[in-house]
N, CA, C and O atoms as a printed pandas DataFrame, in Angstrom:
     atom_number atom_name residue_name chain_id  residue_number  x_coord  y_coord  z_coord
0              1         N          VAL        A               1    0.837   -1.177    0.000
1              2        CA          VAL        A               1    0.000    0.000    0.000
2              3         C          VAL        A               1    0.882    1.241    0.000
3              4         O          VAL        A               1    1.948    1.253    0.617
4              5         N          GLN        A               2    0.438    2.281   -0.691
5              6        CA          GLN        A               2    1.144    3.556   -0.691
6              7         C          GLN        A               2    0.290    4.600    0.001
7              8         O          GLN        A               2   -0.928    4.647   -0.171
8              9         N          LEU        A               3    0.957    5.441    0.793
9             10        CA          LEU        A               3    0.262    6.472    1.533
10            11         C          LEU        A               3    0.748    7.840    1.068
11            12         O          LEU        A               3    1.946    8.055    0.886
12            13         N          GLN        A               4   -0.181    8.749    0.881
13            14        CA          GLN        A               4    0.137   10.095    0.434
14            15         C          GLN        A               4   -0.473   11.091    1.408
15            16         O          GLN        A               4   -1.693   11.251    1.464
16            17         N          ALA        A               5    0.382   11.760    2.175
17            18        CA          ALA        A               5   -0.088   12.756    3.134
18            19         C          ALA        A               5   -0.031   14.142    2.521
19            20         O          ALA        A               5    0.875   14.456    1.750
20            21         N          CYS        A               6   -1.000   14.962    2.869
21            22        CA          CYS        A               6   -1.006   16.339    2.388
22            23         C          CYS        A               6   -1.793   17.203    3.361
23            24         O          CYS        A               6   -2.432   16.698    4.284
24            25         N          GLY        A               7   -1.738   18.502    3.144
25            26        CA          GLY        A               7   -2.503   19.430    3.951
26            27         C          GLY        A               7   -1.676   20.275    4.896
27            28         O          GLY        A               7   -2.209   21.166    5.556
28            29         N          GLY        A               8   -0.387   20.010    4.972
29            30        CA          GLY        A               8    0.466   20.796    5.845
30            31         C          GLY        A               8    0.652   22.218    5.336
31            32         O          GLY        A               8    0.270   22.556    4.215
32            33         N          GLY        A               9    1.247   23.037    6.188
33            34        CA          GLY        A               9    1.493   24.404    5.794
34            35         C          GLY        A               9    1.787   25.267    7.003
35            36         O          GLY        A               9    2.059   24.772    8.096
36            37         N          LEU        A              10    1.725   26.559    6.782
37            38        CA          LEU        A              10    1.965   27.532    7.842
38            39         C          LEU        A              10    0.622   27.976    8.418
39            40         O          LEU        A              10   -0.286   28.357    7.679
40            41         N          VAL        A              11    0.508   27.923    9.724
41            42        CA          VAL        A              11   -0.724   28.324   10.392
42            43         C          VAL        A              11   -0.368   29.110   11.638
43            44         O          VAL        A              11    0.643   28.839   12.286
44            45         N          GLN        A              12   -1.187   30.069   11.966
45            46        CA          GLN        A              12   -0.943   30.886   13.149
46            47         C          GLN        A              12   -1.373   30.148   14.412
47            48         O          GLN        A              12   -2.265   29.301   14.365
48            49         N          PRO        A              13   -0.751   30.460   15.521
49            50        CA          PRO        A              13   -1.192   29.855   16.788
50            51         C          PRO        A              13   -2.678   30.110   17.011
51            52         O          PRO        A              13   -3.180   31.211   16.787
52            53         N          GLY        A              14   -3.364   29.066   17.456
53            54        CA          GLY        A              14   -4.801   29.161   17.653
54            55         C          GLY        A              14   -5.617   28.823   16.431
55            56         O          GLY        A              14   -6.840   28.710   16.502
56            57         N          GLY        A              15   -4.949   28.663   15.321
57            58        CA          GLY        A              15   -5.634   28.356   14.072
58            59         C          GLY        A              15   -5.909   26.881   13.891
59            60         O          GLY        A              15   -5.682   26.072   14.791
60            61         N          SER        A              16   -6.403   26.544   12.705
61            62        CA          SER        A              16   -6.772   25.157   12.397
62            63         C          SER        A              16   -6.160   24.721   11.079
63            64         O          SER        A              16   -5.835   25.531   10.211
64            65         N          LEU        A              17   -6.016   23.410   10.965
65            66        CA          LEU        A              17   -5.470   22.809    9.755
66            67         C          LEU        A              17   -6.023   21.395    9.667
67            68         O          LEU        A              17   -6.247   20.757   10.696
68            69         N          ARG        A              18   -6.248   20.895    8.457
69            70        CA          ARG        A              18   -6.674   19.506    8.306
70            71         C          ARG        A              18   -5.697   18.772    7.403
71            72         O          ARG        A              18   -5.451   19.169    6.264
72            73         N          LEU        A              19   -5.156   17.710    7.934
73            74        CA          LEU        A              19   -4.263   16.854    7.164
74            75         C          LEU        A              19   -5.065   15.677    6.607
75            76         O          LEU        A              19   -6.022   15.204    7.219
76            77         N          SER        A              20   -4.646   15.226    5.438
77            78        CA          SER        A              20   -5.256   14.052    4.820
78            79         C          SER        A              20   -4.179   13.037    4.481
79            80         O          SER        A              20   -3.034   13.390    4.202
80            81         N          CYS        A              21   -4.562   11.790    4.511
81            82        CA          CYS        A              21   -3.663   10.715    4.111
82            83         C          CYS        A              21   -4.452    9.765    3.219
83            84         O          CYS        A              21   -5.299    9.010    3.697
84            85         N          ALA        A              22   -4.172    9.806    1.939
85            86        CA          ALA        A              22   -4.857    8.940    0.988
86            87         C          ALA        A              22   -4.019    7.686    0.753
87            88         O          ALA        A              22   -2.794    7.750    0.655
88            89         N          THR        A              23   -4.695    6.555    0.666
89            90        CA          THR        A              23   -3.980    5.301    0.443
90            91         C          THR        A              23   -4.375    4.684   -0.884
91            92         O          THR        A              23   -5.502    4.837   -1.355
92            93         N          SER        A              24   -3.435    3.995   -1.465
93            94        CA          SER        A              24   -3.707    3.302   -2.709
94            95         C          SER        A              24   -4.012    1.850   -2.407
95            96         O          SER        A              24   -3.796    1.375   -1.292
96            97         N          GLY        A              25   -4.503    1.167   -3.384
97            98        CA          GLY        A              25   -4.777   -0.244   -3.204
98            99         C          GLY        A              25   -6.100   -0.499   -2.514
99           100         O          GLY        A              25   -6.863    0.427   -2.237
100          101         N          SER        A              26   -6.355   -1.736   -2.247
101          102        CA          SER        A              26   -7.633   -2.113   -1.651
102          103         C          SER        A              26   -7.447   -2.430   -0.181
103          104         O          SER        A              26   -6.342   -2.343    0.355
104          105         N          SER        A              27   -8.520   -2.791    0.449
105          106        CA          SER        A              27   -8.517   -3.261    1.836
106          107         C          SER        A              27   -8.092   -2.200    2.829
107          108         O          SER        A              27   -7.472   -2.522    3.843
108          109         N          PHE        A              28   -8.411   -0.935    2.561
109          110        CA          PHE        A              28   -8.086    0.143    3.504
110          111         C          PHE        A              28   -8.675   -0.165    4.867
111          112         O          PHE        A              28   -8.085    0.178    5.892
112          113         N          ASN        A              29   -9.840   -0.815    4.889
113          114        CA          ASN        A              29  -10.521   -1.021    6.159
114          115         C          ASN        A              29   -9.847   -2.045    7.055
115          116         O          ASN        A              29  -10.285   -2.231    8.191
116          117         N          ILE        A              30   -8.807   -2.713    6.597
117          118        CA          ILE        A              30   -8.120   -3.668    7.465
118          119         C          ILE        A              30   -6.987   -3.023    8.258
119          120         O          ILE        A              30   -6.424   -3.636    9.165
120          121         N          TYR        A              31   -6.662   -1.783    7.909
121          122        CA          TYR        A              31   -5.508   -1.130    8.516
122          123         C          TYR        A              31   -5.876   -0.317    9.743
123          124         O          TYR        A              31   -6.873    0.405    9.747
124          125         N          THR        A              32   -5.069   -0.439   10.776
125          126        CA          THR        A              32   -5.044    0.567   11.825
126          127         C          THR        A              32   -4.241    1.728   11.269
127          128         O          THR        A              32   -3.130    1.547   10.771
128          129         N          MET        A              33   -4.805    2.909   11.356
129          130        CA          MET        A              33   -4.165    4.082   10.784
130          131         C          MET        A              33   -3.706    5.016   11.884
131          132         O          MET        A              33   -4.317    5.097   12.950
132          133         N          GLY        A              34   -2.626    5.715   11.612
133          134        CA          GLY        A              34   -2.119    6.618   12.623
134          135         C          GLY        A              34   -1.393    7.820   12.050
135          136         O          GLY        A              34   -0.895    7.798   10.925
136          137         N          TRP        A              35   -1.350    8.851   12.844
137          138        CA          TRP        A              35   -0.546   10.028   12.545
138          139         C          TRP        A              35    0.587   10.103   13.561
139          140         O          TRP        A              35    0.380    9.933   14.762
140          141         N          TYR        A              36    1.765   10.356   13.062
141          142        CA          TYR        A              36    2.946   10.550   13.891
142          143         C          TYR        A              36    3.562   11.875   13.488
143          144         O          TYR        A              36    3.276   12.406   12.414
144          145         N          ARG        A              37    4.408   12.404   14.355
145          146        CA          ARG        A              37    5.094   13.644   13.999
146          147         C          ARG        A              37    6.522   13.622   14.525
147          148         O          ARG        A              37    6.854   12.936   15.492
148          149         N          GLN        A              38    7.337   14.391   13.853
149          150        CA          GLN        A              38    8.732   14.511   14.260
150          151         C          GLN        A              38    9.150   15.969   14.158
151          152         O          GLN        A              38    9.196   16.558   13.078
152          153         N          ALA        A              39    9.449   16.521   15.314
153          154        CA          ALA        A              39    9.931   17.900   15.369
154          155         C          ALA        A              39   11.444   17.899   15.202
155          156         O          ALA        A              39   12.094   16.884   15.448
156          157         N          PRO        A              40   12.003   19.019   14.790
157          158        CA          PRO        A              40   13.463   19.092   14.610
158          159         C          PRO        A              40   14.202   18.694   15.884
159          160         O          PRO        A              40   13.924   19.213   16.965
160          161         N          GLY        A              41   15.128   17.786   15.744
161          162        CA          GLY        A              41   15.939   17.376   16.877
162          163         C          GLY        A              41   15.252   16.437   17.844
163          164         O          GLY        A              41   15.805   16.115   18.895
164          165         N          LYS        A              42   14.055   15.994   17.503
165          166        CA          LYS        A              42   13.316   15.096   18.395
166          167         C          LYS        A              42   12.976   13.795   17.689
167          168         O          LYS        A              42   13.052   13.688   16.465
168          169         N          GLN        A              43   12.598   12.808   18.496
169          170        CA          GLN        A              43   12.194   11.530   17.932
170          171         C          GLN        A              43   10.765   11.605   17.409
171          172         O          GLN        A              43    9.968   12.439   17.839
172          173         N          ARG        A              44   10.469   10.731   16.489
173          174        CA          ARG        A              44    9.107   10.640   15.977
174          175         C          ARG        A              44    8.201   10.158   17.102
175          176         O          ARG        A              44    8.564    9.258   17.860
176          177         N          GLU        A              45    7.028   10.756   17.207
177          178        CA          GLU        A              45    6.105   10.392   18.270
178          179         C          GLU        A              45    4.698   10.210   17.720
179          180         O          GLU        A              45    4.318   10.794   16.705
180          181         N          LEU        A              46    3.942    9.382   18.425
181          182        CA          LEU        A              46    2.560    9.142   18.062
182          183         C          LEU        A              46    1.716   10.373   18.357
183          184         O          LEU        A              46    1.846   10.982   19.419
184          185         N          VAL        A              47    0.868   10.732   17.432
185          186        CA          VAL        A              47   -0.092   11.811   17.632
186          187         C          VAL        A              47   -1.481   11.228   17.894
187          188         O          VAL        A              47   -2.139   11.572   18.876
188          189         N          ALA        A              48   -1.912   10.340   16.995
189          190        CA          ALA        A              48   -3.249    9.761   17.134
190          191         C          ALA        A              48   -3.342    8.486   16.312
191          192         O          ALA        A              48   -2.688    8.334   15.281
192          193         N          LEU        A              49   -4.184    7.564   16.805
193          194        CA          LEU        A              49   -4.428    6.306   16.114
194          195         C          LEU        A              49   -5.924    6.114   15.944
195          196         O          LEU        A              49   -6.714    6.590   16.760
196          197         N          ILE        A              50   -6.310    5.421   14.892
197          198        CA          ILE        A              50   -7.699    5.016   14.730
198          199         C          ILE        A              50   -7.711    3.585   14.224
199          200         O          ILE        A              50   -7.049    3.253   13.240
200          201         N          THR        A              51   -8.474    2.742   14.911
201          202        CA          THR        A              51   -8.499    1.328   14.564
202          203         C          THR        A              51   -9.493    1.055   13.441
203          204         O          THR        A              51  -10.200    1.950   12.977
204          205         N          THR        A              52   -9.525   -0.197   13.022
205          206        CA          THR        A              52  -10.470   -0.582   11.982
206          207         C          THR        A              52  -11.911   -0.387   12.452
207          208         O          THR        A              52  -12.805   -0.151   11.639
208          209         N          GLY        A              53  -12.131   -0.484   13.740
209          210        CA          GLY        A              53  -13.478   -0.310   14.281
210          211         C          GLY        A              53  -13.821    1.123   14.625
211          212         O          GLY        A              53  -14.936    1.414   15.059
212          213         N          GLY        A              54  -12.864    2.024   14.432
213          214        CA          GLY        A              54  -13.129    3.429   14.684
214          215         C          GLY        A              54  -12.717    3.915   16.068
215          216         O          GLY        A              54  -12.924    5.083   16.399
216          217         N          SER        A              55  -12.140    3.039   16.875
217          218        CA          SER        A              55  -11.646    3.490   18.180
218          219         C          SER        A              55  -10.433    4.377   17.982
219          220         O          SER        A              55   -9.620    4.158   17.084
220          221         N          THR        A              56  -10.327    5.386   18.842
221          222        CA          THR        A              56   -9.245    6.356   18.690
222          223         C          THR        A              56   -8.398    6.445   19.955
223          224         O          THR        A              56   -8.839    6.124   21.058
224          225         N          ASN        A              57   -7.178    6.888   19.748
225          226        CA          ASN        A              57   -6.245    7.092   20.847
226          227         C          ASN        A              57   -5.404    8.315   20.504
227          228         O          ASN        A              57   -4.965    8.479   19.366
228          229         N          TYR        A              58   -5.186    9.168   21.496
229          230        CA          TYR        A              58   -4.463   10.408   21.252
230          231         C          TYR        A              58   -3.317   10.591   22.238
231          232         O          TYR        A              58   -3.377   10.124   23.375
232          233         N          ALA        A              59   -2.293   11.265   21.792
233          234        CA          ALA        A              59   -1.252   11.717   22.698
234          235         C          ALA        A              59   -1.859   12.760   23.627
235          236         O          ALA        A              59   -2.728   13.533   23.225
236          237         N          ASP        A              60   -1.397   12.774   24.864
237          238        CA          ASP        A              60   -1.943   13.730   25.841
238          239         C          ASP        A              60   -1.815   15.165   25.352
239          240         O          ASP        A              60   -2.671   16.004   25.634
240          241         N          SER        A              61   -0.759   15.437   24.629
241          242        CA          SER        A              61   -0.488   16.808   24.206
242          243         C          SER        A              61   -1.491   17.334   23.186
243          244         O          SER        A              61   -1.569   18.544   22.974
244          245         N          VAL        A              62   -2.257   16.453   22.550
245          246        CA          VAL        A              62   -3.200   16.908   21.522
246          247         C          VAL        A              62   -4.658   16.599   21.872
247          248         O          VAL        A              62   -5.568   16.979   21.135
248          249         N          LYS        A              63   -4.875   15.922   22.977
249          250        CA          LYS        A              63   -6.246   15.583   23.362
250          251         C          LYS        A              63   -7.100   16.836   23.497
251          252         O          LYS        A              63   -6.691   17.829   24.099
252          253         N          GLY        A              64   -8.285   16.765   22.927
253          254        CA          GLY        A              64   -9.186   17.901   22.992
254          255         C          GLY        A              64   -8.957   18.939   21.914
255          256         O          GLY        A              64   -9.766   19.851   21.748
256          257         N          ARG        A              65   -7.867   18.811   21.181
257          258        CA          ARG        A              65   -7.565   19.778   20.120
258          259         C          ARG        A              65   -7.553   19.123   18.735
259          260         O          ARG        A              65   -7.976   19.731   17.752
260          261         N          PHE        A              66   -7.074   17.903   18.667
261          262        CA          PHE        A              66   -6.959   17.191   17.388
262          263         C          PHE        A              66   -8.004   16.090   17.331
263          264         O          PHE        A              66   -8.370   15.507   18.351
264          265         N          THR        A              67   -8.480   15.815   16.118
265          266        CA          THR        A              67   -9.430   14.731   15.905
266          267         C          THR        A              67   -8.992   13.905   14.709
267          268         O          THR        A              67   -8.807   14.429   13.610
268          269         N          ILE        A              68   -8.830   12.611   14.934
269          270        CA          ILE        A              68   -8.488   11.701   13.854
270          271         C          ILE        A              68   -9.768   11.038   13.356
271          272         O          ILE        A              68  -10.661   10.723   14.142
272          273         N          SER        A              69   -9.846   10.832   12.054
273          274        CA          SER        A              69  -11.018   10.165   11.490
274          275         C          SER        A              69  -10.602    9.431   10.219
275          276         O          SER        A              69   -9.511    9.636    9.687
276          277         N          ARG        A              70  -11.495    8.577    9.753
277          278        CA          ARG        A              70  -11.203    7.837    8.536
278          279         C          ARG        A              70  -12.475    7.689    7.714
279          280         O          ARG        A              70  -13.580    7.607    8.249
280          281         N          ASP        A              71  -12.289    7.658    6.419
281          282        CA          ASP        A              71  -13.395    7.433    5.498
282          283         C          ASP        A              71  -13.023    6.209    4.667
283          284         O          ASP        A              71  -12.258    6.310    3.709
284          285         N          ASN        A              72  -13.562    5.067    5.037
285          286        CA          ASN        A              72  -13.185    3.826    4.363
286          287         C          ASN        A              72  -13.614    3.814    2.895
287          288         O          ASN        A              72  -12.988    3.153    2.066
288          289         N          ALA        A              73  -14.672    4.538    2.580
289          290        CA          ALA        A              73  -15.134    4.582    1.193
290          291         C          ALA        A              73  -14.155    5.347    0.304
291          292         O          ALA        A              73  -14.060    5.094   -0.897
292          293         N          LYS        A              74  -13.430    6.286    0.913
293          294        CA          LYS        A              74  -12.464    7.091    0.161
294          295         C          LYS        A              74  -11.028    6.657    0.405
295          296         O          LYS        A              74  -10.094    7.265   -0.118
296          297         N          ASN        A              75  -10.848    5.596    1.208
297          298        CA          ASN        A              75   -9.491    5.123    1.519
298          299         C          ASN        A              75   -8.613    6.252    2.066
299          300         O          ASN        A              75   -7.437    6.363    1.720
300          301         N          THR        A              76   -9.195    7.070    2.911
301          302        CA          THR        A              76   -8.501    8.258    3.384
302          303         C          THR        A              76   -8.671    8.440    4.885
303          304         O          THR        A              76   -9.723    8.161    5.461
304          305         N          MET        A              77   -7.599    8.915    5.490
305          306        CA          MET        A              77   -7.609    9.249    6.916
306          307         C          MET        A              77   -7.367   10.750    7.045
307          308         O          MET        A              77   -6.723   11.365    6.195
308          309         N          TYR        A              78   -7.893   11.322    8.118
309          310        CA          TYR        A              78   -7.768   12.762    8.330
310          311         C          TYR        A              78   -7.263   13.056    9.738
311          312         O          TYR        A              78   -7.394   12.246   10.655
312          313         N          LEU        A              79   -6.684   14.242    9.872
313          314        CA          LEU        A              79   -6.352   14.764   11.183
314          315         C          LEU        A              79   -6.787   16.224   11.210
315          316         O          LEU        A              79   -6.175   17.078   10.569
316          317         N          GLN        A              80   -7.840   16.495   11.953
317          318        CA          GLN        A              80   -8.289   17.870   12.138
318          319         C          GLN        A              80   -7.537   18.441   13.316
319          320         O          GLN        A              80   -7.624   17.934   14.435
320          321         N          MET        A              81   -6.796   19.504   13.052
321          322        CA          MET        A              81   -5.969   20.128   14.074
322          323         C          MET        A              81   -6.570   21.486   14.410
323          324         O          MET        A              81   -6.607   22.385   13.571
324          325         N          ASN        A              82   -7.033   21.622   15.624
325          326        CA          ASN        A              82   -7.609   22.894   16.077
326          327         C          ASN        A              82   -6.761   23.469   17.203
327          328         O          ASN        A              82   -6.013   22.757   17.874
328          329         N          THR        A              83   -6.897   24.759   17.388
329          330        CA          THR        A              83   -6.179   25.453   18.462
330          331         C          THR        A              83   -4.702   25.049   18.477
331          332         O          THR        A              83   -4.156   24.666   19.512
332          333         N          VAL        A              84   -4.087   25.141   17.331
333          334        CA          VAL        A              84   -2.702   24.681   17.228
334          335         C          VAL        A              84   -1.773   25.584   18.028
335          336         O          VAL        A              84   -2.052   26.760   18.263
336          337         N          LYS        A              85   -0.663   24.989   18.433
337          338        CA          LYS        A              85    0.337   25.679   19.241
338          339         C          LYS        A              85    1.691   25.603   18.526
339          340         O          LYS        A              85    1.892   24.734   17.678
340          341         N          PRO        A              86    2.603   26.490   18.855
341          342        CA          PRO        A              86    3.937   26.417   18.234
342          343         C          PRO        A              86    4.588   25.052   18.421
343          344         O          PRO        A              86    5.326   24.592   17.549
344          345         N          GLU        A              87    4.324   24.409   19.539
345          346        CA          GLU        A              87    4.929   23.092   19.777
346          347         C          GLU        A              87    4.339   21.988   18.907
347          348         O          GLU        A              87    4.824   20.857   18.930
348          349         N          ASP        A              88    3.310   22.301   18.149
349          350        CA          ASP        A              88    2.779   21.333   17.185
350          351         C          ASP        A              88    3.587   21.350   15.878
351          352         O          ASP        A              88    3.359   20.528   14.991
352          353         N          THR        A              89    4.508   22.273   15.772
353          354        CA          THR        A              89    5.350   22.355   14.582
354          355         C          THR        A              89    6.162   21.078   14.425
355          356         O          THR        A              89    6.902   20.688   15.328
356          357         N          ALA        A              90    6.021   20.432   13.275
357          358        CA          ALA        A              90    6.698   19.157   13.029
358          359         C          ALA        A              90    6.374   18.694   11.616
359          360         O          ALA        A              90    5.521   19.257   10.929
360          361         N          VAL        A              91    7.075   17.664   11.213
361          362        CA          VAL        A              91    6.681   16.939   10.010
362          363         C          VAL        A              91    5.735   15.829   10.459
363          364         O          VAL        A              91    6.063   15.041   11.346
364          365         N          TYR        A              92    4.580   15.777    9.849
365          366        CA          TYR        A              92    3.563   14.803   10.203
366          367         C          TYR        A              92    3.557   13.669    9.184
367          368         O          TYR        A              92    3.552   13.891    7.973
368          369         N          TYR        A              93    3.557   12.446    9.715
369          370        CA          TYR        A              93    3.595   11.257    8.884
370          371         C          TYR        A              93    2.361   10.403    9.131
371          372         O          TYR        A              93    1.886   10.307   10.262
372          373         N          CYS        A              94    1.846    9.788    8.088
373          374        CA          CYS        A              94    0.770    8.831    8.289
374          375         C          CYS        A              94    1.323    7.404    8.188
375          376         O          CYS        A              94    2.300    7.134    7.489
376          377         N          ARG        A              95    0.670    6.532    8.898
377          378        CA          ARG        A              95    1.120    5.152    9.048
378          379         C          ARG        A              95   -0.067    4.209    8.954
379          380         O          ARG        A              95   -1.136    4.474    9.505
380          381         N          ALA        A              96    0.134    3.124    8.259
381          382        CA          ALA        A              96   -0.885    2.074    8.172
382          383         C          ALA        A              96   -0.270    0.775    8.649
383          384         O          ALA        A              96    0.886    0.485    8.342
384          385         N          SER        A              97   -1.025   -0.005    9.392
385          386        CA          SER        A              97   -0.493   -1.269    9.874
386          387         C          SER        A              97   -1.598   -2.311    9.988
387          388         O          SER        A              97   -2.768   -1.979   10.174
388          389         N          TYR        A              98   -1.205   -3.583    9.874
389          390        CA          TYR        A              98   -2.128   -4.671   10.123
390          391         C          TYR        A              98   -1.332   -5.897   10.515
391          392         O          TYR        A              98   -0.131   -5.979   10.254
392          393         N          TYR        A              99   -1.993   -6.837   11.133
393          394        CA          TYR        A              99   -1.352   -8.073   11.566
394          395         C          TYR        A              99   -1.844   -9.231   10.707
395          396         O          TYR        A              99   -3.020   -9.319   10.357
396          397         N          ARG        A             100   -0.921  -10.099   10.383
397          398        CA          ARG        A             100   -1.259  -11.335    9.684
398          399         C          ARG        A             100   -0.285  -12.411   10.124
399          400         O          ARG        A             100    0.931  -12.238   10.050
400          401         N          SER        A             101   -0.836  -13.514   10.580
401          402        CA          SER        A             101   -0.021  -14.657   11.017
402          403         C          SER        A             101    1.025  -14.247   12.041
403          404         O          SER        A             101    2.170  -14.697   11.996
404          405         N          GLY        A             102    0.609  -13.376   12.976
405          406        CA          GLY        A             102    1.491  -13.000   14.056
406          407         C          GLY        A             102    2.535  -11.964   13.717
407          408         O          GLY        A             102    3.382  -11.637   14.548
408          409         N          ARG        A             103    2.484  -11.455   12.533
409          410        CA          ARG        A             103    3.467  -10.458   12.117
410          411         C          ARG        A             103    2.760   -9.146   11.799
411          412         O          ARG        A             103    1.676   -9.131   11.215
412          413         N          GLU        A             104    3.402   -8.034   12.200
413          414        CA          GLU        A             104    2.855   -6.727   11.904
414          415         C          GLU        A             104    3.467   -6.183   10.625
415          416         O          GLU        A             104    4.685   -6.183   10.450
416          417         N          TYR        A             105    2.618   -5.728    9.755
417          418        CA          TYR        A             105    3.047   -5.089    8.518
418          419         C          TYR        A             105    2.786   -3.593    8.671
419          420         O          TYR        A             105    1.680   -3.179    9.018
420          421         N          VAL        A             106    3.820   -2.785    8.406
421          422        CA          VAL        A             106    3.742   -1.344    8.630
422          423         C          VAL        A             106    4.132   -0.602    7.362
423          424         O          VAL        A             106    5.102   -0.951    6.689
424          425         N          TYR        A             107    3.365    0.417    7.055
425          426        CA          TYR        A             107    3.637    1.248    5.886
426          427         C          TYR        A             107    3.601    2.718    6.306
427          428         O          TYR        A             107    2.749    3.134    7.090
428          429         N          TRP        A             108    4.528    3.479    5.776
429          430        CA          TRP        A             108    4.622    4.905    6.094
430          431         C          TRP        A             108    4.437    5.731    4.828
431          432         O          TRP        A             108    4.836    5.339    3.732
432          433         N          GLY        A             109    3.821    6.879    5.023
433          434        CA          GLY        A             109    3.754    7.846    3.944
434          435         C          GLY        A             109    4.879    8.848    4.087
435          436         O          GLY        A             109    5.591    8.869    5.091
436          437         N          GLN        A             110    5.028    9.672    3.074
437          438        CA          GLN        A             110    6.005   10.748    3.192
438          439         C          GLN        A             110    5.412   11.798    4.113
439          440         O          GLN        A             110    4.197   11.818    4.308
440          441         N          GLY        A             111    6.204   12.643    4.669
441          442        CA          GLY        A             111    5.705   13.610    5.624
442          443         C          GLY        A             111    5.099   14.831    4.981
443          444         O          GLY        A             111    5.359   15.151    3.821
444          445         N          THR        A             112    4.284   15.504    5.766
445          446        CA          THR        A             112    3.781   16.814    5.375
446          447         C          THR        A             112    4.110   17.768    6.526
447          448         O          THR        A             112    3.825   17.479    7.689
448          449         N          GLU        A             113    4.703   18.888    6.188
449          450        CA          GLU        A             113    5.237   19.771    7.213
450          451         C          GLU        A             113    4.197   20.762    7.711
451          452         O          GLU        A             113    3.484   21.403    6.938
452          453         N          VAL        A             114    4.139   20.860    9.018
453          454        CA          VAL        A             114    3.243   21.818    9.663
454          455         C          VAL        A             114    4.088   22.798   10.468
455          456         O          VAL        A             114    4.897   22.394   11.302
456          457         N          THR        A             115    3.897   24.068   10.215
457          458        CA          THR        A             115    4.603   25.105   10.961
458          459         C          THR        A             115    3.586   26.020   11.608
459          460         O          THR        A             115    2.742   26.614   10.938
460          461         N          VAL        A             116    3.682   26.122   12.923
461          462        CA          VAL        A             116    2.776   26.991   13.672
462          463         C          VAL        A             116    3.581   28.196   14.131
463          464         O          VAL        A             116    4.469   28.093   14.978
464          465         N          SER        A             117    3.250   29.327   13.555
465          466        CA          SER        A             117    4.024   30.533   13.852
466          467         C          SER        A             117    3.215   31.763   13.483
467          468         O          SER        A             117    2.407   31.742   12.554
468          469         N          SER        A             118    3.444   32.820   14.218
469          470        CA          SER        A             118    2.788   34.090   13.900
470          471         C          SER        A             118    3.709   34.940   13.016
471          472         O          SER        A             118    3.344   36.052   12.635
């Protein structure tokens, strides 16, 4: 599967942005999807996950501000970012994963850069 992330850009503190991650191929609904981010000089970290059943999990730093969602009909995942802060500045990556026969298969998209600055 190939993942294509887009929607990044420059946004002012307190503003909003929506990231999208489109996937190619079939069987999008079998993947647990996630958004990760990597700020300069820091390790990549989990932002939010959404399971095949629609359950979500968020990093404490984004709870209440970011919303992850998926549209299985469009093979696309989204990240709605509200009330953004300068510390949200990072390259955001989308990730797809699934398990088969005890093994995890993981796919990454290219990053989309988000800069929060006035």
